[in-house]
N, C-alpha and C positions, 0 to 999 in steps of 0.2 A: 474828567475835571482838570486832571493833570494837562491834558491834550487842549482843553480848552483855555489853560493856563498859557500856554505855549503862545497859541493865535486862537482867535474866534472862530475861524475856519476849520481850525481843526478837530479831528474826531480820531477815536481809537479803529484802528484798522478793522474793516467786518470781516467775517471769514468769507460774503460773498467777493471780496475784494483780494483776498488770498486765495481764496481758490480760481480768480481769473487768472492771475500771474502764475499760479499752478499750471492749470489750464494750456496758457500760452505757451510754456515752457515746453510740455509735452507737444501742441503742436508742430513747434519748431525742432523737435528731436534733440532738445538738451537735456542734459542731465547735471542737475544743478548741484554743486558739491558745497561743502561747508564744514566747521567746525566741531566736528563729533568725535573725536578720541583725544582731547587734551592738547590740543593745539596743531591736530592732524585729521585729515580726513579718512574714515574707518578705511573706506572702500578705494582709496588712493592714499597710502600714506608719503609719498612725491610729494603732495599738497601741504605745504608746512604755513604758519601763521605767527606772525608777531603777538607774543603776548600782550595781554591787557595788565599792567603795571597794578591795577588797582585789585585783581583776582586771579590767581593761580588756575590755569587752565582754560581761561576765556581766552578769546583773543580780539585784536583792535580790527574794527570792521573795515574790510577792504584790504587787508593785509594778505589773505591767502595768495600763493604763489606757487608758480611749477616751472622747472627749468625749461619744458617745452613749452611753455605760453608767450605767444609775442607780448609786446608791449598793450596792444589793443584788447586783447584776450584776458577774460578772467571769470572762469566757469563757477565760480562762487555768487553770480547773479543771475537772474531768472532770465537773462539775453545772452549772456556770455560776455557782455560787452561790460566797459568801466562805467556805464550808464544806467546800469541796470538796478534792480532793487537786490541789497545783499542780505546776508544773513537768514533767508528762508528755510534754510535745511543747518540747525546746528546754532552754536554758541551759546543762544538762552532761548529758553521757551517764550513765545509771546502771548500775550493775552489779545484777543479777539472779541468783537462786540455783539455776535448774532446768535450765537448756539449757547445753549443752558442745559443743565437738566436738575430737575425737582429733587427734593431731598427724599433719598430712596426709591426713587424711580427710575427705570431702566429704558425710560423714553427720552427721544429728543425733545427740547423744546428750542422754537425759533421765534426770536423777540420775546420771549416770555411767554409763547402761547405754545401747549403740548402739540407734536406734530403728529401724534397718535402712531408712532412708528418706532418700535424696540431697536436699540443697539445691540451689536452683536458682544459677544465677549472678547476680553483683553486679549490681544493678540497682534501678530501681522496680517495688515488689511489685504483682502486677497482680491475684494472688489467693492468698488463706490456705489452709491446708492443711486440708481437712475429715478427714483420717484420724482415727480414733478416738483413737489416742495422743497424737496432735500436735495436734487442734484446741483443747483446753485451755489449751496453752502459746503460741499466736499465733504462726506461724511461718510464714513465704510458701511456696508451693506453685510459683508463677511469678513472674517477674520481667521485666523488658525495661530494656533500656538505652536504647531509641530511641523507645519509644512506640508507640501513642498509651498515653496514662496512662488507666488506668480507676478509678484512686481518687486521692488525694490524692497529696503528693510521696513518701509513705512508701518509704523506702529497705532495701536488704539489702547488708550487706557480710559476705560468706561466710568460710570458713575462709583466713587468712592464712598458712598451712603452721605453726601453733604450737598448743601445747595450748590453745584460745581458750575462754575464758568468753562469756558474753554480758553487752550492754551494749543499752540500751533508749533512745529519744526523740530521740536527736540533741543537737545542742548549739548553743551561740550563733552559730558561724562557717557553719554548713552553707546559710543561704541558700536557693537554688533546688535544691541537692543532696538535702535531706532534711528534710520538714516535717511530722511527723503522729507519732501515737500508735505505731504498728506499725513505727516504724523501728527497726532491729534490725541490732547488729554482733555477729558472731562470728569475729571479726577477731583480737583481741589477747587476749595470755594474761592469769591472773588477775593475774599481778606487775606488769602493768602501771600505771603513775603520771603522771598528768598534771591540768594546774589546769583541762580539759575533760572530767574522768571525776569523778564521785562516785557514793554509793549512799545509798540509803533504809531505815531501820532502820522495822519495823515492828511494832508493840507489838501484843501480843494476851493476853489474859486468859481 
């Protein structure tokens, strides 16, 4: 509703759209950074952000800088350039529209329909699903709590026992717990509200 209020052609970013941006970054060999450590990037503390005056720890979108970056480069976007999509990693969790989990169920739901495939336990993602239905929405097939880590520190939080909606990207306090584009939560219901959670309207014509 909030997206439609902004513009009639807006919608909440889908998990397919999020996954497409993450895959694009992977294909082009880009490691996308973000505010994952209270104004810093956990993996590279030389990347700093300007603080959001409305919330300690959050950063102003697009403010990530590093002294060795050129004026044309900003690796806090999915393209590594200023015209890319910001904050896919860190800053705030973002609601996405496609995935959900039924109350008490450990199986993925896609557009409200049971996909028939079980979620792994909470932990660092070690493999993404190659299932025909799920690969387009970028969900984990396997995870580990203790390592070894075979990917970035992308973390998965499965169903917390509620009618859960999907959130992506982690937030500014995650530090070494979660730091990557594939970080995914199916833990909270869609009614959950926090200064650590936001959403992204997508405008399509």
